[in-house]
GUPAVO-957801 format. One record per atom (N, C-alpha, C, CB): residue in three letters; x, z, y. Coordinates in pm, whole numbers, padded with zeros to 5 digits, always signed. Last residue first. Glycine has a CB too. Example, Ala and Ser with C-alpha at 12.3 -4.5 7.8 and 13.67 -1.06 7.14 Angstrom:
% GUPAVO-957801
SER+01285+00708-00225SER+01367+00714-00106SER+01290+00787+00003SER+01408+00572-00060ALA+01319+00780-00569ALA+01230+00780-00450ALA+01320+00780-00330ALA+01131+00905-00447
***
This chain:
% GUPAVO-957801
LEU+09411+10166+07373LEU+09554+10159+07343LEU+09587+10233+07214LEU+09635+10216+07459SER+09147+10218+07400SER+09184+10077+07379SER+09331+10062+07343SER+09154+09995+07505ASP+09142+10491+07452ASP+09092+10443+07323ASP+09138+10300+07294ASP+08939+10449+07319LYS+09245+10490+07714LYS+09315+10564+07608LYS+09271+10512+07470LYS+09286+10717+07619LEU+09047+10341+07847LEU+09186+10293+07839LEU+09261+10360+07726LEU+09258+10317+07972PHE+08825+10513+07812PHE+08821+10376+07759PHE+08963+10321+07744PHE+08738+10283+07851GLU+08905+10736+07954GLU+08886+10747+07810GLU+08883+10610+07744GLU+08757+10823+07779ILE+08905+10619+08212ILE+09029+10675+08155ILE+09017+10684+08003ILE+09060+10815+08216PHE+08634+10557+08241PHE+08732+10449+08240PHE+08865+10497+08179PHE+08755+10397+08384THR+08524+10814+08240THR+08485+10719+08136THR+08587+10606+08126THR+08347+10662+08165LYS+08638+10917+08474LYS+08668+10979+08344LYS+08635+10883+08229LYS+08590+11112+08327THR+08513+10751+08660THR+08658+10748+08646THR+08700+10807+08512THR+08726+10824+08761LEU+08245+10832+08620LEU+08285+10694+08595LEU+08435+10682+08575LEU+08239+10605+08711PRO+08247+11102+08699PRO+08215+11066+08561PRO+08259+10924+08526PRO+08067+11080+08537SER+08537+11162+08911SER+08397+11125+08891SER+08372+11093+08743SER+08360+11003+08980ALA+08750+11451+08893ALA+08728+11306+08888ALA+08582+11276+08861ALA+08817+11241+08780GLN+08798+11717+08873GLN+08722+11674+08989GLN+08697+11523+08991GLN+08795+11714+09115ASN+08946+11736+08639ASN+08820+11810+08648ASN+08733+11761+08762ASN+08848+11957+08665ILE+09173+11586+08704ILE+09081+11538+08600ILE+08946+11605+08613ILE+09140+11563+08461SER+09284+11517+09023SER+09241+11624+08933SER+09144+11567+08832SER+09177+11742+09011ARG+09402+11282+09107ARG+09430+11406+09180ARG+09396+11526+09094ARG+09351+11410+09313VAL+09546+11085+08844VAL+09434+11125+08929VAL+09474+11252+09002VAL+09302+11147+08845ALA+09714+10810+08686ALA+09715+10940+08754ALA+09589+10959+08836ALA+09839+10952+08843LEU+09835+10669+08398LEU+09724+10664+08493LEU+09713+10803+08554LEU+09588+10619+08423CYS+10167+10550+08335CYS+10065+10654+08335CYS+09951+10618+08429CYS+10125+10790+08374MET+10427+10416+08151MET+10319+10389+08243MET+10208+10492+08224MET+10264+10246+08224THR+10750+10481+08129THR+10624+10531+08074THR+10516+10510+08177THR+10635+10681+08033ARG+10995+10234+08075ARG+10920+10314+08171ARG+10792+10359+08102ARG+10890+10233+08304PHE+11300+10231+07878PHE+11161+10196+07904PHE+11107+10279+08020PHE+11075+10216+07779SER+11577+10125+07678SER+11521+10197+07792SER+11379+10148+07817SER+11609+10179+07919PRO+11824+10143+07428PRO+11688+10102+07465PRO+11630+10190+07576PRO+11596+10107+07342GLU+12140+10074+07497GLU+12058+10193+07479GLU+11917+10160+07524GLU+12116+10315+07560ASP+12196+09803+07545ASP+12250+09871+07426ASP+12170+09996+07392ASP+12397+09907+07447LEU+11917+09605+07648LEU+12022+09700+07680LEU+12066+09770+07552LEU+11975+09802+07787LYS+11854+09259+07585LYS+11826+09400+07559LYS+11945+09483+07606LYS+11797+09424+07408LYS+11800+08992+07815LYS+11890+09067+07727LYS+11841+09211+07708LYS+12032+09066+07783VAL+11709+08670+07885VAL+11656+08806+07877VAL+11736+08882+07773VAL+11503+08806+07842CYS+11780+08415+08109CYS+11822+08482+07986CYS+11769+08625+07993CYS+11979+08480+07969LEU+11556+08162+08244LEU+11626+08290+08246LEU+11683+08324+08109LEU+11534+08401+08294ASN+11349+07986+08378ASN+11481+07948+08332ASN+11575+08068+08338ASN+11536+07831+08416ARG+11035+08118+08257ARG+11126+08074+08362ARG+11261+08043+08299ARG+11140+08183+08473LYS+10723+08216+08183LYS+10826+08123+08135LYS+10909+08073+08253LYS+10761+08004+08058PHE+10553+08486+08103PHE+10620+08432+08222PHE+10737+08346+08175PHE+10669+08546+08318ASN+10423+08646+07923ASN+10361+08517+07957ASN+10427+08449+08076ASN+10214+08536+07985LYS+10595+08922+08050LYS+10493+08875+07957LYS+10428+08746+08009LYS+10386+08984+07936LEU+10755+09029+08238LEU+10802+08906+08175LEU+10699+08846+08082LEU+10929+08933+08100ILE+10623+09261+08304ILE+10637+09158+08407ILE+10675+09025+08346ILE+10742+09201+08510LEU+10647+09408+08073LEU+10513+09367+08114LEU+10517+09259+08222LEU+10435+09487+08164ASP+10915+09478+08058ASP+10864+09375+07969ASP+10730+09322+08017ASP+10850+09429+07827PRO+11078+09529+08376PRO+10992+09573+08265PRO+10936+09455+08185PRO+10878+09658+08318ILE+11416+09442+08452ILE+11274+09414+08471ILE+11195+09468+08352ILE+11250+09261+08487ILE+11698+09429+08638ILE+11638+09499+08525ILE+11488+09501+08548ILE+11696+09645+08510ALA+11898+09143+08725ALA+11794+09242+08753ALA+11751+09309+08625ALA+11673+09176+08823VAL+12170+08977+08899VAL+12096+09011+08778VAL+11990+09115+08816VAL+12192+09064+08665GLY+12212+08704+09135GLY+12237+08838+09082GLY+12162+08856+08952GLY+12196+08944+09184LEU+12170+08443+09191LEU+12207+08529+09303LEU+12235+08673+09260LEU+12096+08529+09407GLY+12084+08241+09021GLY+12219+08293+09005GLY+12265+08385+09116GLY+12313+08181+08995GLN+11823+08163+09028GLN+11918+08085+09109GLN+12060+08139+09105GLN+11871+08080+09252GLU+11703+08363+08881GLU+11705+08228+08825GLU+11806+08139+08898GLU+11566+08165+08832VAL+11707+08569+09065VAL+11795+08575+08948VAL+11810+08436+08887VAL+11739+08673+08843MET+11504+08479+09237MET+11641+08499+09288MET+11740+08501+09172MET+11651+08630+09369ALA+11282+08485+09068ALA+11325+08358+09126ALA+11467+08366+09179ALA+11230+08317+09238ILE+11265+08762+09018ILE+11292+08669+08908ILE+11342+08535+08960ILE+11165+08648+08823THR+11198+08852+09277THR+11322+08895+09212THR+11361+08799+09101THR+11307+09038+09156ALA+10947+08739+09305ALA+11053+08695+09395ALA+11189+08734+09337ALA+11034+08757+09536TYR+10817+08886+09114TYR+10832+08743+09090TYR+10932+08681+09187TYR+10697+08674+09102ASP+10809+09147+09212ASP+10888+09118+09093ASP+10913+08969+09075ASP+10818+09173+08971ASN+10846+09183+09571ASN+10769+09173+09447ASN+10855+09121+09334ASN+10646+09083+09466GLU+11023+09213+09777GLU+10901+09293+09782GLU+10814+09278+09659GLU+10821+09255+09903THR+11380+09258+09723THR+11260+09178+09744THR+11138+09269+09743THR+11246+09067+09636THR+11727+09271+09803THR+11602+09340+09770THR+11485+09248+09802THR+11590+09475+09847TYR+12064+09214+09696TYR+11940+09164+09755TYR+11824+09256+09715TYR+11912+09018+09710ARG+12266+09373+09594ARG+12297+09273+09697ARG+12173+09222+09769ARG+12370+09155+09634VAL+12365+09670+09474VAL+12244+09596+09508VAL+12274+09502+09623VAL+12127+09693+09545LYS+12549+09788+09240LYS+12575+09708+09360LYS+12453+09621+09388LYS+12704+09621+09344PRO+12462+10121+09128PRO+12469+09976+09114PRO+12495+09907+09247PRO+12340+09923+09054THR+12652+10409+09074THR+12559+10343+09167THR+12572+10192+09154THR+12586+10387+09314PHE+12661+10598+08766PHE+12722+10519+08873PHE+12614+10450+08956PHE+12820+10414+08815GLY+12547+10728+08543GLY+12651+10794+08621GLY+12723+10709+08723GLY+12749+10848+08530ALA+12334+10670+08383ALA+12461+10603+08351ALA+12577+10659+08433ALA+12449+10453+08375LYS+12130+10813+08506LYS+12172+10852+08371LYS+12308+10793+08337LYS+12068+10808+08268VAL+12117+10662+08739VAL+12147+10805+08749VAL+12197+10854+08614VAL+12021+10887+08794PHE+12039+10421+08635PHE+12176+10433+08684PHE+12215+10578+08712PHE+12193+10351+08809LEU+11772+10472+08560LEU+11867+10419+08464LEU+12012+10445+08507LEU+11845+10270+08445ASN+11650+10552+08799ASN+11670+10650+08694ASN+11771+10603+08590ASN+11540+10682+08626THR+11634+10307+08943THR+11717+10417+08991THR+11749+10516+08880THR+11648+10490+09105PHE+11447+10158+08789PHE+11583+10110+08811PHE+11675+10226+08848PHE+11585+10002+08922ASP+11219+10316+08812ASP+11268+10275+08680ASP+11416+10238+08689ASP+11184+10156+08625TYR+11169+10338+09087TYR+11217+10454+09013TYR+11277+10416+08878TYR+11104+10553+08993ASP+11206+10156+09350ASP+11193+10127+09208ASP+11253+10241+09127ASP+11260+09993+09172THR+11216+10155+09623THR+11151+10271+09561THR+11129+10248+09411THR+11015+10299+09629VAL+11314+09919+09719VAL+11409+10030+09709VAL+11348+10154+09645VAL+11464+10064+09846ASP+11213+09619+09564ASP+11176+09738+09639ASP+11273+09853+09614ASP+11034+09781+09603THR+11377+09488+09314THR+11241+09482+09367THR+11209+09614+09432THR+11138+09449+09256LEU+11704+09370+09352LEU+11617+09485+09330LEU+11480+09462+09392LEU+11681+09613+09387VAL+11968+09216+09204VAL+11850+09189+09286VAL+11750+09299+09252VAL+11789+09042+09260PHE+12316+09304+09194PHE+12177+09319+09151PHE+12078+09268+09255PHE+12148+09464+09119ALA+12627+09211+09067ALA+12541+09213+09185ALA+12396+09213+09137ALA+12569+09089+09279GLU+12834+09411+08851GLU+12735+09306+08871GLU+12659+09323+09003GLU+12637+09304+08754ASP+13007+09605+08774ASP+13054+09511+08877ASP+12955+09400+08907ASP+13185+09451+08834ARG+12865+09754+08580ARG+12927+09821+08694ARG+12962+09725+08808ARG+13052+09893+08649LEU+12758+09660+08348LEU+12687+09626+08472LEU+12752+09685+08597LEU+12545+09674+08463ASP+12875+09751+08122ASP+12897+09609+08155ASP+12844+09574+08294ASP+12830+09520+08051GLY+12766+10006+08103GLY+12903+09991+08153GLY+12936+09848+08192GLY+13001+10038+08049MET+12527+09954+07980MET+12523+09990+08121MET+12662+09977+08183MET+12469+10134+08139SER+12560+09660+07770SER+12569+09804+07794SER+12560+09832+07943SER+12701+09862+07736VAL+12353+09420+07618VAL+12441+09452+07731VAL+12441+09603+07749VAL+12394+09380+07863THR+12334+09200+07329THR+12291+09316+07407THR+12395+09343+07517THR+12273+09442+07316LYS+12433+08947+07280LYS+12305+08987+07221LYS+12246+09106+07296LYS+12322+09021+07072LYS+12577+08711+07505LYS+12571+08847+07455LYS+12434+08875+07393LYS+12600+08948+07568ASN+12576+08467+07626ASN+12598+08468+07481ASN+12596+08609+07420ASN+12729+08402+07449LYS+12537+08522+07898LYS+12439+08439+07828LYS+12455+08442+07675LYS+12451+08296+07877PHE+12696+08659+08070PHE+12630+08738+07965PHE+12543+08652+07873PHE+12545+08847+08029PRO+12776+08476+08266PRO+12867+08507+08155PRO+12805+08588+08042PRO+12985+08581+08208HIS+12495+08260+08349HIS+12568+08387+08365HIS+12660+08412+08245HIS+12469+08504+08381THR+12330+08044+08337THR+12475+08017+08345THR+12558+08145+08355THR+12504+07929+08465LYS+12070+08131+08344LYS+12116+08065+08222LYS+12266+08042+08221LYS+12045+07933+08206SER+12068+08458+08501SER+12052+08313+08502SER+12105+08256+08371SER+12124+08249+08624THR+11919+08751+08350THR+12027+08680+08418THR+11991+08532+08425THR+12164+08701+08345ILE+11774+09072+08302ILE+11756+08928+08313ILE+11872+08869+08393ILE+11621+08893+08378LEU+11736+09340+08082LEU+11822+09278+08182LEU+11792+09129+08183LEU+11974+09305+08153TYR+11433+09531+08037TYR+11531+09432+07995TYR+11616+09386+08113TYR+11461+09312+07930LEU+11243+09803+07918LEU+11315+09743+08029LEU+11422+09649+07976LEU+11378+09852+08120PRO+10915+09853+07767PRO+11061+09836+07760PRO+11118+09769+07884PRO+11097+09755+07638ASP+10680+10087+07831ASP+10706+09948+07865ASP+10858+09927+07866ASP+10643+09909+08004LYS+10454+10289+07663LYS+10593+10271+07702LYS+10622+10122+07718LYS+10689+10336+07598PHE+10130+10402+07786PHE+10217+10326+07695PHE+10359+10320+07752PHE+10161+10183+07673LEU+09998+10631+07908LEU+09925+10524+07839LEU+10013+10447+07740LEU+09867+10428+07941ALA+09960+10965+08008ALA+10053+10863+07960ALA+09976+10760+07877ALA+10167+10927+07876ILE+09805+11076+08281ILE+09773+11047+08141ILE+09866+10935+08098ILE+09619+11008+08122THR+09853+11336+08524THR+09883+11205+08467THR+09844+11196+08321THR+10030+11172+08483GLU+09782+11484+08828GLU+09757+11490+08685GLU+09772+11349+08628GLU+09614+11548+08653LEU+10048+11548+09064LEU+09925+11481+09023LEU+09905+11505+08874LEU+09930+11329+09056PRO+10262+11622+09321PRO+10194+11682+09205PRO+10059+11615+09178PRO+10174+11833+09227ILE+10469+11344+09396ILE+10361+11430+09443ILE+10295+11492+09319ILE+10256+11351+09531GLN+10644+11198+09251GLN+10698+11265+09369GLN+10598+11363+09429GLN+10739+11162+09475THR+10649+11207+08891THR+10588+11173+09019THR+10654+11251+09132THR+10436+11201+09016PRO+10880+11079+08644PRO+10814+11188+08715PRO+10756+11143+08848PRO+10910+11303+08737THR+10626+10835+08559THR+10668+10974+08576THR+10820+10980+08578THR+10610+11063+08463VAL+10461+10572+08737VAL+10552+10619+08633VAL+10586+10764+08662VAL+10682+10530+08627ILE+10114+10469+08778ILE+10244+10511+08828ILE+10335+10539+08708ILE+10232+10636+08920PHE+09805+10360+08877PHE+09909+10341+08776PHE+10045+10373+08838PHE+09907+10197+08720GLY+09533+10575+08975GLY+09638+10478+09003GLY+09741+10474+08891GLY+09705+10509+09134CYS+09202+10649+09103CYS+09311+10667+09009CYS+09416+10561+09036CYS+09259+10660+08861ASP+09057+10615+09332ASP+09010+10713+09234ASP+09119+10747+09133ASP+08887+10660+09161VAL+09212+10598+09658VAL+09177+10541+09529VAL+09131+10653+09435VAL+09298+10464+09467THR+09210+10771+09875THR+09191+10628+09900THR+09153+10556+09771THR+09319+10566+09959GLY+09269+11039+09843GLY+09136+10992+09805GLY+09108+10846+09834GLY+09035+11073+09873ASN+09521+11136+09882ASN+09429+11142+09996ASN+09291+11084+09966ASN+09489+11069+10112LYS+09638+11105+09624LYS+09629+11238+09686LYS+09526+11242+09797LYS+09765+11279+09741ILE+09626+10829+09586ILE+09555+10919+09494ILE+09534+11054+09561ILE+09635+10936+09361TRP+09789+10741+09795TRP+09649+10699+09790TRP+09567+10790+09700TRP+09637+10554+09742ALA+10035+10849+09715ALA+09972+10897+09839ALA+09824+10861+09842ALA+10043+10837+09962GLU+10080+10698+09483GLU+10069+10844+09474GLU+10000+10900+09597GLU+10209+10908+09457ILE+10098+10444+09599ILE+09989+10473+09506ILE+09969+10624+09492ILE+10016+10410+09369GLU+10333+10469+09752GLU+10204+10439+09817GLU+10088+10479+09727GLU+10195+10289+09851PRO+10526+10516+09550PRO+10497+10618+09652PRO+10364+10596+09722PRO+10608+10622+09754TYR+10501+10263+09396TYR+10469+10395+09340TYR+10442+10501+09447TYR+10582+10441+09251ASP+10339+10011+09601ASP+10448+10061+09520ASP+10415+10204+09477ASP+10583+10056+09599GLY+10026+09823+09557GLY+10126+09899+09632GLY+10245+09933+09546GLY+10066+10026+09690GLN+09697+09700+09581GLN+09834+09675+09536GLN+09932+09754+09622GLN+09867+09525+09542LEU+09396+09801+09462LEU+09483+09810+09579LEU+09627+09801+09532LEU+09458+09941+09660LEU+09102+09667+09337LEU+09242+09694+09308LEU+09322+09693+09437LEU+09299+09592+09208GLU+08782+09768+09259GLU+08866+09721+09369GLU+09010+09764+09338GLU+08818+09778+09508PHE+08500+09693+09051PHE+08636+09742+09069PHE+08697+09687+09198PHE+08723+09705+08948ASN+08173+09789+08929ASN+08262+09706+09012ASN+08397+09774+09031ASN+08197+09677+09149ILE+07950+09775+08665ILE+08054+09855+08729ILE+08150+09761+08803ILE+08132+09942+08624HIS+07768+09641+08515HIS+07738+09655+08658HIS+07836+09748+08730HIS+07597+09706+08676PRO+07835+09635+08241PRO+07843+09511+08322PRO+07822+09528+08472PRO+07743+09416+08272TYR+07991+09798+08029TYR+07923+09845+08151TYR+07926+09731+08254TYR+07992+09976+08210LEU+08098+09646+07823LEU+08022+09767+07790LEU+07935+09812+07907LEU+08116+09880+07750GLU+08216+09446+07963GLU+08129+09406+07853GLU+08041+09524+07810GLU+08212+09355+07734ASN+08378+09586+08134ASN+08255+09529+08188ASN+08162+09474+08080ASN+08289+09421+08287PHE+08588+09642+07961PHE+08507+09753+08012PHE+08374+09700+08064PHE+08581+09830+08124ALA+08694+09385+07926ALA+08639+09457+07811ALA+08549+09573+07854ALA+08752+09510+07722ARG+08777+09332+08192ARG+08680+09244+08125ARG+08613+09317+08008ARG+08749+09114+08074ILE+08964+09536+08225ILE+08842+09536+08308ILE+08735+09448+08244ILE+08873+09487+08451LYS+09158+09455+08042LYS+09091+09584+08023LYS+08960+09590+08103LYS+09183+09699+08065GLU+09242+09208+08146GLU+09184+09214+08011GLU+09105+09343+07990GLU+09296+09202+07905PRO+09342+09295+08401PRO+09231+09198+08388PRO+09163+09202+08252PRO+09283+09057+08413LEU+09558+09491+08355LEU+09423+09530+08396LEU+09315+09423+08376LEU+09426+09567+08538PHE+09794+09343+08267PHE+09732+09449+08190PHE+09585+09470+08227PHE+09808+09579+08209ASN+09915+09155+08433ASN+09929+09140+08288ASN+09864+09250+08204ASN+10072+09134+08255VAL+09850+09210+08706VAL+09857+09073+08655VAL+09845+09068+08503VAL+09988+09007+08698SER+09849+09482+08748SER+09733+09406+08796SER+09733+09263+08744SER+09731+09404+08949ILE+10099+09551+08637ILE+09974+09604+08578ILE+09855+09518+08620ILE+09951+09750+08622SER+10280+09420+08803SER+10279+09390+08659SER+10151+09437+08593SER+10399+09454+08591THR+10223+09532+09066THR+10203+09390+09032THR+10188+09367+08882THR+10318+09308+09084VAL+10044+09848+09052VAL+10163+09766+09081VAL+10139+09626+09025VAL+10293+09830+09019THR+09752+10003+09200THR+09824+09937+09091THR+09946+09862+09141THR+09732+09843+09018GLY+09470+10210+09231GLY+09600+10173+09286GLY+09686+10117+09175GLY+09668+10295+09354ILE+09128+10137+09223ILE+09248+10164+09145ILE+09371+10120+09222ILE+09242+10092+09009ARG+08798+10242+09248ARG+08913+10189+09324ARG+09040+10233+09251ARG+08913+10240+09475ILE+08488+10164+09109ILE+08617+10231+09088ILE+08723+10162+09173ILE+08658+10230+08937PHE+08142+10216+09101PHE+08252+10149+09170PHE+08379+10230+09148PHE+08221+10131+09322GLY+07812+10148+08957GLY+07923+10231+09002GLY+08038+10147+09054GLY+07972+10320+08889SER+07550+10155+08707SER+07611+10103+08829SER+07724+10196+08868SER+07506+10091+08945LYS+07487+10258+08464LYS+07427+10129+08499LYS+07483+10071+08628LYS+07278+10144+08511LEU+07562+10477+08289LEU+07658+10400+08370LEU+07604+10261+08404LEU+07793+10388+08296GLY+07331+10606+08190GLY+07408+10516+08104GLY+07504+10426+08179GLY+07316+10431+08024LYS+07209+10792+08342LYS+07128+10675+08308LYS+07204+10575+08221LYS+07080+10607+08435ILE+07416+10965+08382ILE+07298+11015+08310ILE+07212+10898+08262ILE+07215+11110+08400ASP+07574+10797+08535ASP+07622+10840+08403ASP+07505+10889+08318ASP+07728+10952+08417SER+07428+10784+08768SER+07445+10663+08690SER+07487+10695+08547SER+07548+10570+08755ALA+07462+11045+08853ALA+07327+10998+08823ALA+07333+10872+08737ALA+07249+10969+08954ALA+07735+11034+08891ALA+07681+11131+08795ALA+07540+11090+08754ALA+07681+11275+08855GLU+07746+10844+09091GLU+07802+10810+08961GLU+07754+10907+08853GLU+07954+10809+08967LYS+07630+10985+09302LYS+07565+10861+09254LYS+07614+10824+09115LYS+07592+10746+09351VAL+07818+11193+09325VAL+07677+11223+09299VAL+07607+11100+09240VAL+07606+11268+09430ARG+08047+11045+09383ARG+08042+11123+09259ARG+07898+11160+09223ARG+08127+11249+09273ARG+07983+10938+09633ARG+07999+10848+09519ARG+07989+10924+09387ARG+08134+10774+09527ASP+07984+11173+09782ASP+07862+11094+09774ASP+07867+11000+09654ASP+07839+11014+09904SER+08253+11240+09756SER+08151+11329+09703SER+08019+11256+09684SER+08132+11450+09794ASN+08370+11026+09894ASN+08397+11042+09751ASN+08295+11135+09685ASN+08538+11097+09730VAL+08270+11077+10151VAL+08238+10950+10084VAL+08258+10964+09933VAL+08327+10835+10138ALA+08386+11328+10199ALA+08240+11313+10204ALA+08197+11186+10129ALA+08191+11308+10350ASP+08659+11268+10181ASP+08599+11364+10088ASP+08448+11349+10082ASP+08635+11507+10128ARG+08682+11094+10401ARG+08709+11046+10265ARG+08644+11138+10161ARG+08861+11037+10240LEU+08625+11277+10604LEU+08535+11164+10583LEU+08555+11105+10444LEU+08558+11055+10691PHE+08844+11443+10581PHE+08712+11499+10557PHE+08609+11389+10533PHE+08668+11587+10676PRO+09055+11269+10651PRO+09051+11328+10516PRO+08913+11385+10482PRO+09155+11437+10504LEU+08973+11200+10928LEU+08975+11102+10819LEU+08974+11166+10680LEU+09097+11015+10833LEU+09000+11387+11131LEU+08873+11382+11059LEU+08879+11295+10934LEU+08766+11331+11149LYS+09255+11341+11229LYS+09223+11473+11174LYS+09096+11471+11090LYS+09208+11575+11288LYS+09230+11078+11316LYS+09325+11109+11209LYS+09294+11244+11145LYS+09469+11108+11262GLY+09045+11110+11525GLY+09011+11028+11408GLY+09100+11059+11290GLY+09022+10881+11443ALA+09197+11261+11703ALA+09075+11319+11646ALA+09035+11243+11519ALA+08959+11318+11749SER+09391+11076+11767SER+09433+11199+11700SER+09313+11268+11635SER+09502+11294+11799THR+09243+10756+11680THR+09289+10855+11776THR+09336+10979+11698THR+09175+10891+11879LEU+09340+10474+11487LEU+09271+10602+11495LEU+09330+10687+11608LEU+09279+10677+11361THR+09329+10146+11627THR+09400+10255+11560THR+09320+10382+11578THR+09545+10271+11616VAL+09274+09793+11623VAL+09226+09930+11647VAL+09312+10029+11571VAL+09077+09944+11607GLY+09431+09518+11783GLY+09340+09570+11683GLY+09290+09708+11721GLY+09408+09574+11547ASN+09579+09425+11992ASN+09636+09410+11858ASN+09545+09460+11747ASN+09767+09482+11851LYS+09443+09492+12221LYS+09450+09350+12186LYS+09505+09326+12046LYS+09535+09277+12287ASN+09260+09793+12122ASN+09352+09717+12207ASN+09360+09575+12156ASN+09492+09783+12209ARG+09094+10101+12092ARG+09085+09956+12078ARG+09182+09890+12174ARG+08940+09907+12103THR+09102+10385+11905THR+09158+10324+12025THR+09159+10174+12004THR+09301+10378+12058LEU+08845+10595+11773LEU+08930+10476+11766LEU+08980+10437+11904LEU+08854+10359+11703LEU+08697+10819+11824LEU+08768+10813+11696LEU+08867+10697+11689LEU+08670+10801+11583THR+08588+11051+12045THR+08641+10915+12039THR+08732+10907+11917THR+08718+10877+12170LEU+08297+11249+11973LEU+08442+11230+11977LEU+08476+11082+11982LEU+08509+11297+11854GLY+08041+11319+11895GLY+08086+11357+12028GLY+08236+11345+12045GLY+08043+11497+12059LEU+07921+11243+11664LEU+08024+11346+11653LEU+08071+11396+11789LEU+08141+11294+11575GLU+07745+11049+11760GLU+07692+11161+11683GLU+07792+11276+11675GLU+07655+11115+11542SER+07924+10870+11883SER+07821+10937+11963SER+07768+11061+11890SER+07706+10841+11994GLU+08072+10781+11668GLU+08140+10852+11777GLU+08041+10930+11861GLU+08218+10753+11865LEU+07866+10654+11528LEU+07936+10768+11469LEU+08007+10849+11575LEU+08036+10720+11363SER+07797+10449+11706SER+07697+10549+11669SER+07763+10674+11612SER+07597+10492+11568ASN+08032+10300+11705ASN+07986+10361+11830ASN+07885+10473+11802ASN+07923+10255+11922LEU+08028+10220+11439LEU+08138+10301+11489LEU+08098+10373+11618LEU+08262+10215+11514MET+07796+10067+11430MET+07807+10186+11344MET+07917+10278+11394MET+07835+10145+11198GLN+07861+09863+11613GLN+07748+09951+11640GLN+07756+10079+11558GLN+07617+09879+11612SER+08075+09741+11480SER+08097+09803+11611SER+07985+09901+11645SER+08108+09695+11721VAL+07939+09640+11256VAL+08044+09741+11239VAL+08068+09815+11370VAL+08175+09675+11190GLY+07771+09455+11384GLY+07714+09564+11306GLY+07814+09676+11285GLY+07666+09513+11172SER+07953+09276+11491SER+07873+09357+11583SER+07810+09476+11511SER+07764+09270+11649GLN+08051+09163+11257GLN+08141+09237+11345GLN+08064+09327+11439GLN+08230+09140+11425THR+07836+09219+10973THR+07878+09142+11090THR+07971+09228+11174THR+07753+09093+11174TYR+07953+09307+10638TYR+07872+09327+10758TYR+07915+09228+10867TYR+07884+09472+10809GLY+08115+09320+10415GLY+07996+09235+10410GLY+07901+09256+10526GLY+07924+09257+10283LEU+08354+09447+10407LEU+08234+09529+10381LEU+08107+09446+10370LEU+08218+09632+10489GLN+08530+09246+10475GLN+08546+09313+10346GLN+08423+09395+10308GLN+08668+09403+10350ASP+08437+09176+10732ASP+08440+09076+10624ASP+08445+09144+10488ASP+08561+08983+10641ALA+08479+09418+10870ALA+08344+09364+10857ALA+08337+09264+10742ALA+08299+09297+10988ALA+08758+09435+10860ALA+08676+09538+10795ALA+08535+09486+10771ALA+08673+09665+10880LYS+08825+09213+11016LYS+08864+09218+10875LYS+08780+09319+10798LYS+09014+09254+10862THR+08714+09298+11262THR+08668+09175+11198THR+08701+09174+11050THR+08730+09053+11267ILE+08859+09531+11322ILE+08715+09539+11299ILE+08663+09416+11227ILE+08642+09556+11433ASN+09160+09645+11191ASN+09093+09531+11255ASN+08944+09534+11221ASN+09157+09396+11210GLY+09296+09809+11024GLY+09341+09803+11163GLY+09272+09695+11243GLY+09488+09781+11167THR+09238+09858+10760THR+09269+09721+10798THR+09328+09710+10938THR+09145+09636+10789GLU+09197+10136+10753GLU+09285+10073+10655GLU+09329+09934+10698GLU+09215+10065+10521SER+09013+10181+10956SER+09144+10247+10966SER+09244+10183+10870SER+09133+10397+10937VAL+08799+10038+10853VAL+08860+09993+10978VAL+08999+10054+10994VAL+08771+10030+11100LYS+08742+10198+10633LYS+08787+10060+10612LYS+08852+10005+10738LYS+08669+09971+10571ILE+08660+10434+10763ILE+08774+10436+10671ILE+08829+10295+10652ILE+08732+10496+10534LEU+08433+10345+10902LEU+08549+10393+10977LEU+08674+10394+10888LEU+08523+10535+11032THR+08271+10284+10679THR+08307+10181+10776THR+08430+10222+10855THR+08190+10153+10870GLU+08235+10528+10557GLU+08305+10422+10484GLU+08353+10313+10580GLU+08214+10362+10376TYR+08086+10651+10759TYR+08217+10705+10722TYR+08300+10597+10652TYR+08202+10829+10631LYS+07856+10499+10751LYS+07937+10498+10874LYS+08077+10550+10847LYS+07869+10583+10983VAL+07767+10566+10499VAL+07800+10426+10526VAL+07887+10417+10652VAL+07671+10341+10544THR+07683+10822+10494THR+07825+10800+10462THR+07865+10655+10479THR+07854+10845+10319SER+07470+10911+10766SER+07494+10833+10647SER+07643+10816+10622SER+07426+10697+10658MET+07388+11238+10874MET+07460+11112+10901MET+07493+11041+10771MET+07589+11140+10982
***
């Protein structure tokens, strides 16, 4: 059985919609339906439940999904090993990434990598740290950008330290302060990007108090917009503020703080030759 059918089922499970999966894979809707029907027939199992809201995996489909991912990834590793022998003339990398990395770090690195290996393709999956860790573990992505410590045992390669800064509106009482201490923040209302922001949580664990989070958002740029309007303050990594001109005050913390950005894989030894090459390229470029 061709792994193309496996890839099709995986994409349908990710999108929950046959039409969306077909668009992303470059197939017709009927072509995807035929491959799914053929796969179910070959396996003798019903893998999907179809309803007016889309499609979901059956219990059998959920049990088989990890094995299908492994088969697809193994097939890719064979092809990438052959490509590596020929000089990485083709290949594909899926990367789990957070907003700041995908906006202000990866584009430049991918461009430089493609200058060396012009026929390598990339797919970036945007998520938060727990999602990215889960994607790495289950094989959805080849590697992912996270911070340490991880919640799931993974192999990590530290890439760089990204300083953390306090941002406030231009009218905030802190506007004339050169630096701000953690103690100054006890009574401040915070805007938090996602409740799984480990960088933020770890700072206050060390400081010994719980911050007053008034608002939460789903991305860093929404947080910045909220702070700009005086709805609270936020602690933001430098990489997010890079090349970002807004009506804000940016303050250093008295005790310099940072997040250590890492590239994580399930296993370095089991990573594909292409993934290993990309990791070495990132390390050398930094």
